[in-house]
C-alpha positions as CSV (number, residue, x, y, z in Angstrom):
1,I,-56.4,43.8,140.9
2,Y,-53.4,44.6,138.8
3,Y,-52.2,48.1,137.8
4,S,-50.3,49.1,134.7
5,F,-49.6,52.1,132.5
6,G,-52.3,52.7,129.9
7,T,-51.5,52.2,126.2
8,T,-51.2,56.0,125.6
9,V,-48.1,56.3,127.9
10,S,-45.0,56.3,125.8
11,S,-42.1,54.0,126.4
12,E,-39.8,57.0,127.2
13,V,-42.2,58.1,130.0
14,Q,-42.5,54.5,131.2
15,D,-38.7,54.4,131.6
16,L,-38.9,57.3,134.0
17,F,-41.6,55.9,136.3
18,I,-42.3,52.5,138.0
19,I,-45.8,51.4,138.9
20,D,-46.3,48.7,141.5
21,K,-48.5,46.1,139.9
22,K,-50.3,45.2,143.1
23,S,-50.7,48.5,144.9
24,G,-50.7,51.0,142.0
25,E,-48.1,53.1,143.7
26,V,-46.1,55.2,141.2
27,R,-42.5,56.1,141.8
28,T,-39.7,57.8,139.8
29,D,-37.2,55.4,138.2
30,G,-35.2,58.0,136.2
31,E,-34.0,61.5,136.5
32,L,-36.6,64.2,135.8
33,D,-35.4,67.4,134.2
34,F,-37.6,70.5,134.6
35,E,-35.8,72.1,131.7
36,K,-37.0,69.4,129.3
37,V,-40.5,68.5,130.7
38,Q,-42.5,70.4,133.3
39,S,-45.3,67.9,133.7
40,Y,-46.4,64.4,132.9
41,D,-49.9,63.0,132.4
42,L,-49.9,59.3,133.1
43,E,-52.9,57.0,132.3
44,I,-53.1,54.2,134.8
45,E,-55.2,51.1,134.2
46,A,-56.6,48.7,136.9
47,R,-57.6,45.2,135.8
48,D,-59.1,42.4,137.8
49,K,-58.8,38.6,137.3
50,G,-62.4,38.0,136.5
51,T,-63.8,36.2,133.5
52,P,-64.0,38.3,131.5
53,P,-61.5,40.7,133.2
54,L,-62.9,44.1,133.9
55,S,-60.8,47.3,133.9
56,G,-60.9,50.9,134.8
57,H,-58.6,53.8,134.3
58,C,-57.6,57.1,135.7
59,S,-55.2,59.9,134.8
60,V,-52.4,61.0,137.1
61,E,-50.9,64.5,136.5
62,L,-47.4,65.1,137.8
63,E,-45.8,68.5,138.0
64,V,-42.0,68.7,138.0
65,L,-40.5,71.5,140.3
66,D,-37.4,73.4,139.4
67,M,-35.1,73.1,142.4
68,N,-32.3,75.4,141.0
């Protein structure tokens, strides 16, 4: 199974997060600014290598905390 961002996730948001294609683990890859965006809704897709390939999706909601 391989994981990726769904088609609705903008390229700007994809620049802020990394998804491990094999495990599905999501990590930050950019600086998150609470003053600009307080939460993110990421669509994650899982796809297998079958013929035809099957896929499923889920939504991950991330809340940014203000640390000031």
